[in-house]
C-alpha positions in Angstrom: 34.4 6.1 -8.9 32.9 9.5 -10.0 29.3 10.4 -9.8 29.0 10.2 -13.6 30.7 6.8 -13.7 28.3 5.5 -11.1 25.2 6.7 -12.8 26.3 5.3 -16.1 27.2 2.0 -14.5 23.8 1.7 -12.7 21.8 2.6 -15.8 23.8 0.1 -18.0 23.1 -2.7 -15.6 19.4 -1.9 -15.2 18.4 -0.9 -18.7 18.3 -4.4 -20.2 15.9 -5.5 -17.4 13.7 -2.5 -16.8 14.0 -0.3 -19.9 15.7 3.1 -20.2 13.1 5.3 -18.5 12.6 3.1 -15.5 16.4 2.5 -15.3 17.0 6.2 -15.1 14.3 6.7 -12.5 15.7 3.9 -10.4 19.2 5.3 -10.8 18.0 8.6 -9.3 16.3 6.8 -6.4 19.4 4.8 -5.7 21.8 7.8 -5.7 19.5 9.6 -3.4 19.4 6.7 -1.0 23.1 5.8 -1.1 24.8 9.2 -1.2 21.9 11.6 -0.7 22.4 13.1 -4.2 19.3 14.8 -5.7 19.0 14.9 -9.6 20.5 18.4 -9.5 23.5 17.1 -7.4 24.0 14.3 -9.9 24.6 16.9 -12.6 26.6 19.4 -10.5 28.8 16.7 -9.0 29.3 14.4 -12.0 33.1 14.6 -11.8 33.2 14.3 -8.0 34.5 11.1 -6.4 31.9 9.2 -4.4 32.6 8.2 -0.8 34.6 5.0 -0.4 31.7 3.0 0.8 29.5 3.8 -2.2 30.7 1.4 -4.9 30.2 -1.7 -2.7 26.8 -0.5 -1.6 25.8 0.2 -5.2 27.0 -3.3 -6.2 24.9 -4.9 -3.5 21.8 -3.0 -4.7 22.4 -3.9 -8.3 22.8 -7.6 -7.5 19.4 -7.6 -5.8 17.7 -5.7 -8.5 19.1 -8.0 -11.2 17.3 -10.8 -9.3 14.1 -8.8 -9.8 13.8 -7.9 -6.2 11.6 -4.7 -5.9 13.6 -1.5 -5.5 11.4 -0.5 -2.5 12.5 -3.7 -0.6 16.1 -3.2 -1.6 16.1 0.4 -0.3 13.7 -0.3 2.5 11.3 2.6 1.7 8.4 3.4 -0.6 6.8 6.8 -1.2 3.0 7.0 -0.6 0.9 10.2 -0.5 4.0 12.3 -0.3 5.4 10.4 2.6 8.4 7.9 2.8 7.3 4.7 4.4 9.4 1.8 5.6 8.5 -1.4 3.8 9.8 -5.0 4.2 8.8 -8.3 2.6 6.2 -8.6 5.4 4.3 -5.8 3.8 2.9 -5.0 0.4 4.6 -2.2 -1.5 2.1 0.8 -1.5 0.8 1.5 -5.0 0.1 4.9 -6.6 -3.5 4.0 -7.3 -4.1 3.4 -3.5 -3.2 7.0 -2.9 -6.5 7.8 -4.6 -8.4 5.9 -1.9 -6.9 8.3 0.7 -7.7 11.3 -1.6 -11.3 10.2 -1.9 -11.7 10.1 1.9 -10.0 13.5 2.4 -12.1 15.0 -0.4 -15.3 13.7 1.2 -14.5 14.2 4.8 -11.6 16.6 5.1 -13.7 19.4 6.5 -15.0 17.3 9.4 -13.3 16.9 12.8 -12.9 14.0 15.3 -13.8 11.3 12.8 -13.4 7.6 13.9 -11.5 5.6 11.2 -10.8 1.9 10.9 -8.3 0.6 8.3 -8.6 -3.2 7.7 -5.5 -5.0 6.5 -3.2 -2.1 7.2 0.1 -3.7 6.1 2.8 -1.0 6.3 0.2 1.4 7.8 0.3 3.7 4.8 -3.4 4.3 4.5 -4.0 4.7 8.2 -1.0 7.0 8.7 -1.8 9.1 5.7 -5.3 9.6 7.0 -4.1 10.3 10.5 -2.0 13.1 9.1 -4.5 14.5 6.5 -7.8 14.5 8.5 -8.6 16.9 11.3 -8.1 15.3 14.8 -9.2 11.8 13.8 -9.1 8.7 15.9 -7.6 6.0 13.7 -7.6 2.3 14.4 -5.8 -0.2 12.1 -5.8 -4.0 12.1 -3.8 -6.7 10.4 -3.5 -10.4 10.8 0.3 -10.2 10.5 2.3 -9.2 13.6 5.3 -8.7 11.3 3.4 -6.2 9.3 2.1 -4.5 12.4 5.7 -4.1 13.7 6.5 -2.2 10.4 3.3 -0.1 10.7 4.0 0.9 14.3 7.6 1.9 13.3 6.3 4.0 10.5 3.7 5.7 12.8 6.3 6.4 15.4 8.8 7.8 12.9 6.2 10.0 11.2 4.6 11.1 14.5 1.2 9.8 13.5 -1.2 8.6 16.2 -2.7 5.3 15.1 -4.0 2.4 17.3 -2.6 -0.8 15.7 -3.8 -4.2 16.8 -3.7 -7.8 15.5 -7.0 -9.1 14.3 -8.3 -11.5 11.6 -11.2 -10.2 9.6 -11.9 -13.7 8.4 -12.2 -15.3 11.8 -16.0 -15.6 11.7 -15.8 -16.9 8.2 -13.6 -19.7 9.4 -15.9 -20.6 12.3 -13.8 -18.8 14.9 -14.7 -16.0 17.3 -14.2 -12.6 15.9 -11.0 -10.9 16.9 -12.1 -7.5 15.7 -13.2 -5.4 18.7 -16.3 -3.7 17.4 -16.6 0.0 17.9 -18.5 2.7 16.0 -16.7 4.2 13.0 -17.5 7.1 10.7 -15.1 5.6 8.0 -14.0 2.1 7.3 -11.4 1.7 4.6 -9.6 -1.4 3.2 -7.3 -2.5 0.5 -7.7 -6.3 1.1 -6.3 -9.2 -0.9 -8.2 -9.4 -4.2 -6.0 -10.9 -6.9 -7.3 -14.2 -8.1 -4.9 -17.1 -8.2 -5.5 -17.5 -11.9 -4.2 -14.0 -12.5 -0.7 -15.0 -11.2 0.4 -16.1 -14.6 0.2 -12.5 -15.9 2.1 -10.9 -13.0 5.7 -9.9 -12.9 8.3 -11.9 -11.1 9.2 -9.0 -8.8 5.7 -9.2 -7.4 5.3 -13.0 -7.3 8.7 -13.8 -5.9 8.9 -11.2 -3.2 5.7 -9.6 -2.1 3.6 -11.5 0.6 1.2 -13.8 -1.2 -1.2 -13.8 1.7 -1.7 -10.1 1.2 -2.2 -10.4 -2.5 -4.2 -13.6 -3.5 -7.6 -15.0 -3.0 -9.0 -18.3 -4.2 -10.7 -18.3 -7.6 -13.7 -20.1 -6.2 -14.3 -17.3 -3.6 -12.5 -14.2 -4.7 -14.8 -11.8 -2.7 -14.4 -13.5 0.7 -12.7 -10.5 2.2 -15.3 -8.0 0.9 -18.1 -10.2 2.2 -16.5 -10.1 5.7 -15.8 -6.4 5.5 -19.3 -5.6 4.4 -20.7 -7.6 7.2 -18.5 -5.8 9.7 -19.4 -2.4 8.2 -23.2 -3.0 8.7 -22.4 -3.5 12.4 -19.6 -1.0 13.0 -20.4 2.0 10.8 -22.2 5.0 12.4 -25.4 6.2 10.8 -24.3 7.9 7.6 -20.8 6.4 8.0 -19.0 5.4 4.8 -17.0 2.4 3.5 -14.1 2.9 1.1 -12.6 -0.1 -0.7 -9.9 -0.8 -3.3 -11.2 -3.6 -5.5 -10.3 -6.0 -8.3 -11.5 -4.3 -11.6 -12.3 -7.7 -13.0 -14.8 -8.2 -10.2 -16.2 -4.6 -10.0 -19.8 -5.4 -10.7 -19.8 -8.5 -8.5 -18.3 -6.4 -5.7 -21.0 -3.7 -6.1 -23.8 -6.3 -6.0 -22.3 -7.8 -2.8 -22.3 -4.4 -1.1 -25.9 -3.8 -2.1 -27.0 -7.2 -0.9 -25.3 -6.7 2.4 -27.7 -3.9 3.2 -25.4 -1.0 2.6 -26.7 2.0 0.6 -25.3 4.5 -1.9 -23.1 1.8 -3.4 -20.8 3.2 -6.1 -17.8 2.3 -8.3 -15.0 4.7 -9.0 -12.2 4.7 -11.6 -8.5 5.0 -10.9 -6.1 7.2 -12.9 -5.9 4.5 -15.6 -9.6 4.4 -16.1 -10.1 1.1 -14.4 -12.9 0.5 -11.9 -10.6 0.3 -8.9 -12.7 1.5 -6.0 -16.1 1.0 -4.4 -17.8 3.1 -1.8 -21.0 2.6 0.2 -22.8 4.0 3.2 -24.9 2.9 6.1 
């Protein structure tokens, strides 16, 4: 099989499911992952024969993609803030809009040194690791309830040579009448992208999200959709240093309700911010 035959084969299989533009983008990612061919290599080597292992590996990938499994899980990596992160079904796939959360923190605090940062619900560790690499000599702690997710996060930090203190903790333990498992410290920055999708929104979501990404990291009950934000705000009032800031990714459908919750918790300078699509996707506050 030549490079040209492979790329045409991949695109032909994916186009009916994902459309032409996305199929072409996925084809380029697949060729890079399987045979380390960049888009330029694909053009220059279009008549070259692929290695013997490649057709079988490509077939395996296409089989999974045709079942709507996300490409990031199939390839085992997702790009976030210019970095390739390992991802598994134990972790959410990092979204482009979440990169803006990191950018907001770097824009606000990038000229400061020795900041103490807490990432709540770290998943793959993408936010914590990106901040550990982008800020100047920070101390970064990151927590998650899932030991499987933490194993992925630790692997990412080790591979990317980022210093992050990962530990298992349940931010909702006090809400559930249990002793808090979050060891309180003093932080200059607390950041979180917690579960915020209401169960009622599931009907509008794609199968590749519903069938493969961890539901516990996505969904909240319709009758209490802000439960994570309430717990995080309560923690922030105890753990933020004076002048410390809270950065949150939020559900645009509940933006005003989230803002009210932050104000009612005693935090100050509470604001909403739009993502690259114009949606109210982030909230910030200070102590």
